[in-house]
N, C-alpha and C positions, 0 to 999 in steps of 0.2 A: 384534500390529499396533497401533501407537501413533498417536493423534492424526490419524487419517485422516478425522475428521469435517470437516476443513477443506474437503474436496472431495467427499466422498460425498454422494449425493443430488442431484447437479447434472448438467445436460446442456448442450449447446451447439449452436447453429446459426449461420449467418452471412449477411451481406447484401452484395451486390455492386453494387446499383443506388444511384445518388445522385440527389437531386432539387434543382431550382434554388431557390436562396434568395438573399436579400440579406444580406450580412455586412459588418461594419466592415472598413475597410482593414487588411490584414495578417492577417486570419483565415484559417487553414489548415483546409480541409475534408478529412477523412480518410474515404474511402468504405470502410466496414467490410464485409468479405465475410461472408455468412451461408449461402450456397447452393453454393459451389464449392470444396470442400476439395481440398487437394493430396494426391496419393498418393506423392509423392517428397519426404521431408523434406530431402534433400540440395539441393533447389532453393532453400531459404532458410536452412538450417543448415550452417555450415562444419564444426563439430566439437562434441563434448560432452566436458567434463572434470569430474572429481569431486574434491571437497576434503572428505575425512572429518574431522570435528571430533574432536580429541583426547578420549579417554574415560578418566576416572579418577573416584575417589570424589568429588572436589570439583567436577569439571566436568560431571557427569552432568545432562543437561537434556532437555527435549522441544522441539518446534517453537515452542511458546509463542504469546503474543498478538501479538507484533511482532518483526520481524527487521530490523536496520539494518546497512548496509555503507557505510563511507566509504573511497573509493578513495584519496584523497590521503594518509590516514594508515593505510591498510591495516588497518582495524579492522572486525570483525564483532561485533555485540551482539545478544543474544536476551533479550527480556523474557518470562519464564516465571513465572506466578503472581505472587509479590511480589518476585522477585529478577531481577537482570540478570546474564548470563554473557557474558564477552568472550573473543574469539579473534582471532588474526591472520588475515590473508587466506589464509594457508597452512594454517589449521586448528589452530595451536598454542594451547593454553589459556593465558589470561592471568590471569583471576580471576573471582570472583563477588561480589555485593553483600550477601550474607547477613549479614556481620559489621557492616553499616551499618544493619540494621533495628533500630529501637528508638525510645526517647523522648529520647535525648540531644541535645545542641546540634549535633552533626555527623551525626545519624542521621535516617532517614526511617521513617515507619510505614506509608505507603500510596503506591503509584505507579500512575497511570493511563496514563502515556505516558513514553517516553524518546526522546531524539534527540541526535545528535552536535552539539556546539558547537565549530566550528572556530576560533572567536575565543579560546576559553579552553582549547582542546585537551582537552576533557573531555566527559562525557556528562551532559546535563540530565535530571533526574528530576522529573516533574511530579505534584503531588497535585491533587485536583479543586478545591481552594479557592484556587489561584493561587500556591502556594509552589513554588519550583524549587530543587532541591539539585543541585550540580555536583560530580561525582567524576571522577578520572582513570580511564583504562582499567583500572588496577590497583586502583581504588576508594579512592584517597587523597582526602580531602575537600579541595575547592578553595574553594568559596564557596556562598552561599545568597542568593536574592533573593525578595522577596514582592510580590505584586500583590493587588488586591482587586476581582476581577470581580463583576458583579451576580449571576451564576449560576455553576454549576459548569462547569469546562472539562475537556476530555479530550484535547487535542493541543496541542503547542507546537513552536516552532522559533526559534532565535536568527536575527534578520535581519542584525544587525551587532553591533558591540561595545556598543551602547547601546539597541538595540530588539529586541523579541520580537514574535511573532505567536502567538495562541492561537485554538483553535476551541472555542466553547461547545457543550455537549451538546444544547441545545434548539433553537437558532435557526440559520437559514440566513444566517450572517454570520461574519466573521472579526474578531478583536480585535487592533488594533495597540496595543502597550504601550511606553511610554517609561520606561526604567529610572531616569532622573534625576528626572523630574517625577512618576513613578508614574501618569501619565495613561493611561487606556485609551480608545481610539476604536473603536467598533463600526462596521463597514462591511458592509452587506448584499450578498448576491450572488443572482443569478437562475438559473433553469434546473433547480432540483431538482423532479423529478416525483414521486419517492417516496424519502423520506429514510432508511428503515430497510433498504433492499435493498443488499447489498454485503458484502464480507468485512471482518472486523475487522482483518485483517492489512494492509489498504491503507495505504501510506505517503502521507498526505495532503499533507505539507509537506516540501519537499526543495530542495536547491541543485543547479544545474548550472553549474559555474564560479562566476562572481560573481553570477549571477542566482538569484532565488528563485521557486518555483512552488507552486501549490496545485491539488490534485485533489480535488474534492468526493466524499464518500462517497455511496453509493446511486445511484439512477437520475438521472443528470445528464450530459448529453452534452458539456459544456464543460470545457476545461482552461485554467487561468489562469496568467499571470505576475503576480507580486506587485511592485507599485511601492511600495517602502518610503518613498521620499521624499515622494510625493504621497498616500500612504496610500490606495491603491486597487487593485482587481483588474482586470487587463486580459485579457479572453478572447482566447486566441491559437489554440486548436484546437477544432474541432467534430467530433465523431464522428458521421458520417452513416450510420445504419442503414437508410436507404432505406425500403422498404415495411414493415420491421420496427420502425421508429421508433414509440415509444409517445407518443400524443397525450394531454396532460393532460385535455382536455375530454371524452375518451372514458372516463375512469376514475371509479369511485366513490370516496368518501372525500376525504381531503385530504393534501397533501404535508407539512403541518406547518411548523415553523420560524417561526411568527408570535408576536409578543409580545402578551400580554394580562394585565391585572391581575385578571381575573375567574376565580375558581376554577371556576365552572360552564363558562366558555368553555374553560378549560384541559382540563377533563375531556372535554368534547365533542370538542375538537381531538385529544386523545390517542386517543379511540375512532375518529375518522375516519382518523387516520394508520394505525392497525392494519388497518382495513378495506382501505385502499388497498394497504398492504404485502402483505397476504395475496392480494389480487387480482393484483397485479403478479407475485408469486412464482409463481402458478399458471397464468398466462395469457400472459406476455410474454417476449420475449428481453431479458435484463437484463445489462448490463456489471457484473461483480462486482469486477474489478480493472482499473485503468488506469494505465499507466506510460509514460513517454517520455524520450528523450534527444535530443541534437541530431540524431541520425541515424535513430532509429526510434520507432515508437509500438507499444505492446503492449496488447492488450485480452483479458482472460479473461472470457467471458460464458457464460450458461446460458439454457436455454429450458424453461419449465414445470417447473422444480425436479426434473429427472430426469437420471440419468447423472452423468458426471464433468465435463462442460463442454468447451468448445472454446477454442482459442487463435488469435488473429489478430495477425499481425506485419506492420507496414507500414514499408517503406524510404522515408523522407521525401525522400531525394535522387533515387532512381530512380522514385519515385511508383508503387511496386508493392507489392501486399499478398499475403499467403499465409495460408491457414486450415488448421489442423490439428485434426481432429475426434478424438473418443475412439477409441483403438485403431486408428488409421489412419495409419501402421502401428504407432505406439506412442502412449501417452498422456503428453504433457508434464505437468509439475507446475506449478501456478500460481507465478509469479515474485513476488519481493518488492522487487527493485530492478533497474533497467536502467541499466548504466554503459557508455557508449559503445556498442559492438556486442555486449555480453555481458548476457544475461538470467540473473539469479541466482535460484535456487529453493532451498528448504530442505526436505529430504525424509527421512522415517524410512528406515533401512537396508533394511528388508524390502520397500520399494516401489521400490528403485532399478532393478531389472530391468525393471519395468513402465514407468518414466518415461524410459528411455534407449533408444538404438538402437546396438547393437554395431557396425553399419556406419559409424557416425560417431565411434567411439572407437578410440584407439590401443591397442596391446597392454598398455601400462602402465596405462591407465585401466580396461581390462577386468580386469587383475590386481587393482587396487584394489577393484573391484566384487565380485569373487569372494572376496576376503578379508574382506568385511564380515560382522559377526555381528548377530543380531537385537537384542541388548541394547546395541549400540554407540550412541554419540551420533548425532544427525541428520547428514546429509551434504549439503554444498552441491553443487548441480548447476549447472554453468555451460554454458548454451547459447550458443554463438558464432553470431551472425547474419551472413548474407551481405549 
């Protein structure tokens, strides 16, 4: 069994009550269910399909730190250790970046994040010091760009042909970067209650059509639209956990994310962050993954660090939500992207029986499942939402 640590040791519960608040115009409030799980997955799932990734000596990989899918160009990319592996949406192997690791002018030595760049039709590789290498899906070198952020960065996305956005590792802010002027503009955001809680596989920055969006990691109930022209974040969705909502004033420690020039203050802040993280992990309902499309919102959350977690899916047009808890009647696998009405997950082959329901699969999909071998590459699970 490979890389199941992504979800082991987690549990989930849900909330159905919402509380009255005052929000800015246009804010959508999603009442997250925590107490009323469904017993019938067919009530919110249309079908389940599998896409086994081609397995050969060059393509062999694991789930990795990040998985990315671009619907427009039908591209799947997996960041595993220091290399990126690419596949088509049908699972055909394209290539890997191992040949690009090195010290040469068209090579990289370390990558903390990767994201698809639709403006250059390539994949951006980010190192922590602000250098971005761009390669084609077959890993032909396209170009390189450099920025000089004040601190290390760990996530990026191209906003358009001339601008990027970065997430620094320490602060609750985003960095707008202009490629022509090399100017970096930090913009703080609010709402982070505990910054270290969440899964590293969270896709924080993504596009839906022509618009760009930001989902903060950790315990933060807000989802944002990125206004690249005005250089600001606009909160558009609030996840309302009702009576399970965590109140910052009730917590020990600190959320972190503050700037200080004092080494002593930094040390104290780091200690306070760890105190809060441990408390939240042990005592609270925590959203670990948050995804959304024009039609749906998906939240994977856990309670008190037990079990495998629960999955909440909300239809934004019908204004109806459904909760699937562990083993009731099967355990969904945490998703990595939500494209239209399809939730994509990447799972090791020996877990497929556990994270699917034969009642929602065609004979062909069941045949694919039964043909899987334990040493095969991971499998893309496509949950079609109603």
